[in-house]
C-alpha positions as CSV (number, residue, x, y, z in Angstrom):
1,M,-15.0,15.2,16.7
2,V,-14.9,12.8,13.8
3,L,-14.9,15.7,11.4
4,V,-12.0,17.6,13.2
5,T,-9.9,14.6,13.7
6,S,-10.5,13.4,9.9
7,L,-9.5,16.8,8.9
8,G,-6.5,16.3,11.1
9,A,-5.2,13.2,9.8
10,V,-5.9,14.1,6.2
11,V,-3.9,17.5,6.3
12,A,-1.0,15.6,8.4
13,A,-1.2,12.8,5.5
14,A,-0.9,15.4,3.2
15,L,1.7,17.1,4.6
16,L,3.6,13.8,4.7
17,A,3.3,13.4,0.9
18,A,4.5,16.8,0.4
19,Q,7.7,16.2,2.5
20,A,8.4,13.3,0.6
21,V,7.7,14.8,-3.1
22,L,9.9,17.8,-1.9
23,G,12.6,15.8,-0.5
24,I,13.0,17.2,2.9
25,G,15.0,14.6,4.8
26,S,14.2,16.0,8.2
27,A,13.3,12.8,10.2
28,A,11.9,15.4,13.2
29,L,9.4,16.3,10.7
30,V,8.8,13.1,9.6
31,L,7.9,11.9,13.3
32,V,5.8,15.0,14.4
33,L,3.8,14.7,11.2
34,V,3.0,11.1,11.9
35,A,2.6,11.8,15.4
36,A,0.0,14.3,14.3
37,R,-1.5,12.0,12.5
38,T,-2.0,9.1,15.0
39,S,-3.2,11.4,17.7
40,C,-5.9,12.1,15.3
41,N,-6.7,9.0,14.5
42,A,-6.4,7.9,18.2
43,V,-9.0,10.7,19.7
44,G,-11.4,9.8,16.5
45,S,-11.7,6.3,16.8
46,A,-14.3,6.5,19.8
47,S,-16.3,8.4,18.1
48,R,-16.2,6.7,15.1
49,R,-17.0,3.4,16.4
50,A,-20.2,4.7,18.2
51,F,-21.7,5.1,14.3
52,L,-22.5,1.5,13.7
53,P,-24.8,1.1,16.8
54,R,-26.7,4.1,15.8
55,L,-26.8,3.0,11.9
56,L,-27.6,-0.6,12.1
57,P,-30.7,-2.0,13.5
58,Q,-29.8,-3.9,16.9
59,S,-30.0,-7.1,15.5
60,Q,-27.7,-6.4,13.0
61,V,-25.0,-4.9,15.2
62,P,-22.5,-7.9,15.6
63,A,-22.2,-8.5,12.1
64,G,-21.6,-4.7,11.6
65,V,-18.9,-4.5,13.9
66,A,-17.4,-7.9,12.7
67,L,-17.8,-6.6,9.0
68,D,-15.6,-3.1,10.6
69,H,-13.0,-5.3,11.8
70,V,-12.4,-7.8,8.9
71,A,-12.2,-4.2,6.4
72,F,-9.7,-2.9,9.0
73,Q,-7.7,-6.3,8.8
74,V,-7.9,-6.2,5.2
75,A,-7.0,-2.6,4.9
76,M,-3.8,-3.3,7.4
77,L,-2.8,-6.2,5.4
78,A,-3.2,-4.8,1.8
79,G,-1.8,-1.2,2.4
80,P,2.0,-2.4,3.2
81,A,1.5,-5.1,0.4
82,V,0.7,-2.8,-2.2
83,A,3.3,-0.2,-1.0
84,G,5.8,-3.2,-1.5
85,V,4.9,-4.3,-5.1
86,A,4.7,-0.2,-6.3
87,T,7.9,0.6,-4.4
88,P,10.8,-0.1,-7.1
89,S,13.7,-2.0,-4.9
90,E,17.0,-0.6,-5.3
91,S,18.2,-3.0,-8.0
92,E,15.2,-1.7,-10.1
93,A,15.6,1.9,-9.4
94,F,19.5,1.9,-11.1
């Protein structure tokens, strides 16, 4: 399940990048691709959460779950911040 949903999310992300590079301005296409990627992540997230208890000794599971949540929160904060720095503003684009 994890492999299939991860592959689906990667394909949807690649198609989103391709439509952006090609300049295809279809809002419907973007919405469909975002919905596909989000659906893949939603379906696969339960399977991904089952890895930690199986990989870690019982005494380390709470620490592993905490580290997983911290990594997720850092990614949620750092991703948009890096995109904001990397994307030129309108005044710099001209």
